[in-house]
Structures are given as structure tokens and as C-alpha cells.
C-alpha positions as CSV (number, residue, x, y, z in Angstrom):
1,M,0.0,0.0,0.0
2,T,1.2,3.5,-0.9
3,P,2.7,5.4,2.1
4,L,1.1,8.7,3.2
5,S,3.0,12.0,3.4
6,I,1.9,15.5,4.2
7,Q,2.8,18.8,2.4
8,L,4.0,21.0,5.2
9,Y,2.5,24.1,3.5
10,S,-0.8,22.9,5.0
11,L,0.7,23.8,8.4
12,R,2.8,26.9,7.5
13,E,1.3,29.2,10.2
14,A,1.9,26.7,13.0
15,S,5.3,25.8,11.6
16,A,6.4,29.4,11.7
17,E,5.5,29.5,15.4
18,D,6.9,26.1,16.5
19,F,8.2,23.8,13.7
20,D,9.4,21.2,16.2
21,A,6.0,20.8,17.7
22,V,4.4,20.4,14.2
23,L,6.8,17.7,13.2
24,E,6.3,15.9,16.5
25,E,2.5,16.0,16.1
26,L,2.6,14.7,12.6
27,A,4.8,11.8,13.7
28,A,2.4,11.1,16.5
29,I,-0.6,11.1,14.1
30,G,1.2,8.5,12.0
31,Y,2.3,10.2,8.8
32,K,5.1,8.2,7.2
33,G,6.5,11.2,5.3
34,V,6.7,15.0,5.0
35,E,7.1,17.2,2.0
36,P,8.6,20.5,2.9
37,F,8.2,23.8,1.1
38,N,10.4,25.7,3.6
39,L,12.9,24.4,6.2
40,F,12.3,27.3,8.7
41,G,15.9,28.0,9.2
42,R,17.2,24.5,9.4
43,T,19.9,23.1,7.1
44,P,18.7,20.3,4.8
45,E,20.9,17.9,6.7
46,A,19.4,18.9,10.1
47,F,15.9,18.8,8.8
48,R,16.3,15.3,7.3
49,R,17.9,14.1,10.5
50,Q,15.0,15.5,12.6
51,V,12.4,13.9,10.4
52,E,14.1,10.5,10.4
53,D,14.6,10.6,14.2
54,L,10.8,11.0,14.5
55,G,10.3,7.8,12.4
56,M,9.3,9.6,9.2
57,R,11.0,10.3,5.8
58,V,11.3,13.2,3.6
59,S,9.1,11.9,0.8
60,S,9.7,14.7,-1.6
61,S,10.3,18.4,-1.5
62,H,9.0,21.7,-3.0
63,Y,12.2,23.3,-1.6
64,P,13.9,24.5,-3.6
65,W,11.3,25.0,-6.4
66,A,12.9,23.5,-9.5
67,T,11.6,26.0,-12.0
68,S,13.0,29.0,-10.2
69,T,16.2,27.6,-8.7
70,Q,19.7,27.1,-10.3
71,P,20.4,23.4,-11.0
72,G,23.5,23.4,-8.8
73,E,21.6,24.5,-5.7
74,L,18.9,22.0,-6.4
75,V,21.3,19.1,-6.7
76,D,23.0,20.1,-3.4
77,V,19.8,20.5,-1.4
78,L,18.1,17.4,-2.8
79,S,21.2,15.3,-2.1
80,A,21.2,16.5,1.6
81,L,17.5,15.6,1.8
82,G,18.2,12.1,0.4
83,L,16.1,12.8,-2.7
84,Q,16.7,12.3,-6.4
85,R,13.6,14.1,-7.7
86,A,13.0,17.9,-8.0
87,I,9.6,19.4,-8.1
88,G,8.5,22.6,-9.8
89,G,5.5,24.2,-11.5
90,F,4.3,27.2,-13.5
91,M,2.0,30.3,-13.3
92,P,-1.2,31.0,-15.3
93,D,0.6,33.1,-18.0
94,D,2.8,30.1,-18.8
95,F,-0.3,28.3,-20.0
96,R,-2.3,31.2,-21.5
97,D,-2.1,30.0,-25.1
98,K,-0.3,27.5,-27.3
99,A,2.6,29.8,-27.9
100,A,3.1,30.2,-24.2
101,I,2.8,26.5,-23.6
102,E,5.5,25.8,-26.2
103,T,7.8,28.3,-24.5
104,T,7.1,26.6,-21.1
105,A,7.8,23.2,-22.6
106,A,11.1,24.4,-24.0
107,R,12.0,25.8,-20.6
108,T,11.0,22.6,-18.9
109,E,13.1,20.5,-21.3
110,N,16.1,22.7,-20.6
111,I,15.8,22.2,-16.8
112,L,15.2,18.5,-17.3
113,Q,18.4,18.0,-19.3
114,Q,20.5,19.9,-16.8
115,L,19.1,17.8,-14.0
116,K,19.7,14.6,-15.9
117,T,23.4,15.1,-15.7
118,A,23.2,14.8,-11.9
119,D,20.7,11.9,-12.1
120,I,17.9,14.1,-10.8
121,E,14.4,13.6,-12.1
122,L,12.0,16.5,-12.6
123,A,8.3,16.2,-11.6
124,L,5.8,19.0,-12.0
125,H,3.0,20.1,-9.7
126,N,-0.1,21.6,-11.2
127,H,-2.8,24.1,-10.2
128,W,-6.1,24.5,-11.9
129,W,-5.0,26.8,-14.7
130,E,-3.1,24.1,-16.5
131,F,-6.5,22.5,-17.2
132,E,-8.1,25.5,-18.7
133,L,-9.0,24.9,-22.4
134,V,-6.6,26.0,-25.1
135,D,-7.9,25.5,-28.6
136,G,-10.5,23.2,-27.3
137,E,-8.5,20.9,-24.9
138,P,-6.8,21.4,-21.5
139,G,-3.5,23.1,-22.0
140,Y,-1.8,20.5,-19.9
141,H,-2.5,17.8,-22.4
142,Y,-0.6,19.7,-25.1
143,F,2.3,20.3,-22.7
144,Q,2.4,16.6,-21.7
145,Q,2.9,15.7,-25.3
146,L,5.7,18.3,-25.8
147,V,7.8,17.1,-22.8
148,P,7.5,13.3,-22.8
149,D,10.3,12.7,-20.2
150,V,9.0,15.0,-17.4
151,L,7.2,13.4,-14.5
152,F,4.2,14.6,-12.5
153,E,3.1,15.2,-9.0
154,V,-0.6,15.5,-9.9
155,D,-2.5,17.8,-7.6
156,T,-5.8,15.9,-7.9
157,Y,-8.1,18.6,-6.6
158,W,-6.7,21.3,-8.9
159,A,-6.8,18.7,-11.8
160,A,-10.6,18.7,-11.3
161,N,-10.6,22.4,-12.3
162,F,-13.7,22.9,-10.1
163,G,-15.6,20.2,-11.8
164,A,-14.6,21.0,-15.4
165,C,-12.3,17.9,-15.6
166,D,-12.4,14.4,-14.2
167,P,-9.3,14.1,-12.0
168,A,-9.2,10.3,-12.2
169,V,-9.1,10.6,-16.0
170,E,-6.3,13.2,-15.7
171,V,-4.3,10.9,-13.4
172,A,-4.9,8.0,-15.8
173,R,-3.5,10.0,-18.7
174,V,-0.1,10.2,-17.1
175,R,-0.2,7.2,-14.8
176,L,3.1,5.9,-16.0
177,R,4.7,9.3,-15.3
178,T,3.2,10.0,-11.9
179,P,5.1,8.9,-8.8
180,L,3.4,11.4,-6.5
181,L,-0.2,12.4,-6.0
182,H,-1.4,15.4,-4.0
183,I,-4.6,14.4,-2.2
184,K,-6.9,17.2,-1.1
185,D,-10.6,17.6,-0.8
186,G,-13.2,20.4,-0.8
187,P,-16.4,21.7,-2.4
188,L,-14.8,22.1,-5.9
189,T,-15.8,25.7,-5.8
190,K,-13.4,28.4,-6.8
191,D,-11.9,30.4,-3.8
192,A,-13.7,28.1,-1.2
193,A,-11.6,26.7,1.6
194,H,-10.5,23.0,1.5
195,L,-11.9,20.3,3.8
196,A,-10.4,17.3,5.5
197,V,-9.8,14.6,3.0
198,G,-13.0,12.5,2.7
199,S,-15.3,15.4,3.7
200,G,-15.7,17.1,0.3
201,N,-16.8,16.4,-3.2
202,M,-13.7,14.5,-4.5
203,D,-14.0,10.8,-5.2
204,I,-10.7,10.0,-3.5
205,P,-10.7,6.2,-4.0
206,D,-11.4,6.6,-7.7
207,V,-8.6,9.1,-8.1
208,I,-6.1,6.9,-6.3
209,A,-7.2,3.8,-8.3
210,A,-6.4,5.7,-11.5
211,A,-2.7,5.7,-10.6
212,D,-0.3,2.9,-11.5
213,P,0.6,1.1,-8.3
214,E,4.0,0.1,-9.7
215,V,4.8,3.8,-10.4
216,L,3.1,5.6,-7.5
217,E,5.5,6.1,-4.6
218,W,3.7,8.5,-2.2
219,L,0.3,10.0,-1.5
220,V,0.7,13.5,-0.1
221,V,-2.1,15.2,1.8
222,E,-2.2,19.0,1.2
223,L,-4.9,21.4,2.4
224,D,-4.1,25.0,1.3
225,R,-6.7,26.6,3.5
226,C,-9.3,25.4,5.9
227,D,-12.0,27.2,7.8
228,T,-11.6,24.7,10.7
229,D,-8.4,24.0,12.8
230,M,-5.8,22.9,10.3
231,M,-4.1,20.3,12.5
232,T,-7.5,18.7,13.2
233,A,-8.2,18.6,9.4
234,V,-4.7,17.0,8.9
235,R,-5.5,14.4,11.5
236,N,-8.9,13.7,10.1
237,S,-7.4,13.3,6.6
238,Y,-4.9,10.8,7.9
239,E,-7.7,8.8,9.6
240,Y,-9.8,8.8,6.5
241,M,-7.0,7.5,4.3
242,I,-5.9,4.8,6.7
243,N,-9.3,3.7,7.8
244,N,-10.4,3.2,4.2
245,A,-7.2,1.3,3.3
246,L,-6.2,4.0,0.8
247,A,-2.7,4.5,2.1
248,S,-0.3,3.2,4.8
249,G,0.8,5.0,7.9
250,N,3.0,4.4,11.0
251,V,0.1,4.1,13.5
């Protein structure tokens, strides 16, 4: 069963106040991994050591962001974190039309080739704008064809594009290129807060079933914003995933 991680952006406010306490509570809940976006003043080596001492792993990292960081820095930090995969992504203007997508694809290919020399893979995380229609089809489809060697961390909630797309179908399209899935839930309404996984309108089992179990390495819970207590939502998300045998944890 695929292990469960948590994107620490979900707990950014609490982490800014007491990062140690956040990591300790996540370990107590049972998460097997964490995916940082910020190390809150720690060195990559110290962060990795702290996470592993708590019985977890650094599953993946949004720090440094691959599409805005020099390859040399990426390689050094990822090595210290024990990772061989960088993650990045793009902004709405990068997908506004076919010409922009072609430019974005060329930029991605350049990053990909630079990272390959250090045996580092590149995976891309999406938001909703990649799935807006460009000449009648989601722009991400065109991009996926242009850069066949790039991998994906599909954010399954944003891939639904507020109900305009079927996220399970989007995962299935790139299932052989998707080692990571971001799992989040909510009302599928633009600008609305997210909900604990299992409490919203996403068909979580269907989305996970669309991935290739031989390729999928981690499921990563991420809640960008909640109207309820975030740590409670993170705990409830873990319990939903584990109790429904959708992922494995440490508790």
C-alpha cells in the first residue's frame, strides 16, 4: 500500500511558530513522510535528521522550487535531503495559449536536461490553470505531449478544475509518469476553503485507483486553507486515508 505523506505548506502558520511541535505531532498522528516547502531556518541535513529521528521520511520536496532555482543549488539540497527528484511548476501566464505552452515546454526541457546530468528527475505540480481549455482541450494535455520525459506530481483537486475535468481521468492519462499524488478535498468551488480529505466532493478512492501502483511512490495530503483548525483537518485526513485502506501510515 502506498505510504502517506503531508505537504507542510498545510501547516505553514503553526510551523512558523513552532516547527518542532508540528513535526512531532505529525509523527504522533502516524504520517510516514513529510514534503517541505520551507525548512524554517534548518539546514537540509538537520531537517532530514530530525524527520528521520521522528520515524518519518522526507518523501519529496518543494524546496527549492525547481523551475525558479539554479540546478547546482537544487542538486546540493536534494542530495542532503536524500532525494533524487526535484519538483516545480508554473504560473497562469505560462499556459495562457499554445505559444506560451510551447515556451514553457522548452524551458522545462532545458531544466530536465540539466538535472539529468546529476541523475535528478523532474516532476511538475499543477494548479487549476493548466487544465483551462486552449484551442478546445486542456493546455496540460498539449504540454504533456511536448515534454514526454517529465514526471508529474498531480494535484488531484486542482486537476478537477472545479468540476470541469475528471481528476481520475487526468491521473490515468499520465499514470506511467506519476510517482506522486497530492490528495486534497473540498467543495470544488473556486476560492472556497478546503476540507479534510474524505469530507468534500472529491472521489478519493477513484482518483487513487487511476494511478499505476507500480509507479506511485507517495500519496501527499495537502490542504491549502481550511475554515476549521488545520491540524484537526490534517489528523482527520490521515484517519480517512488509513481507515479506508487507501494508504499506509505508521500508526
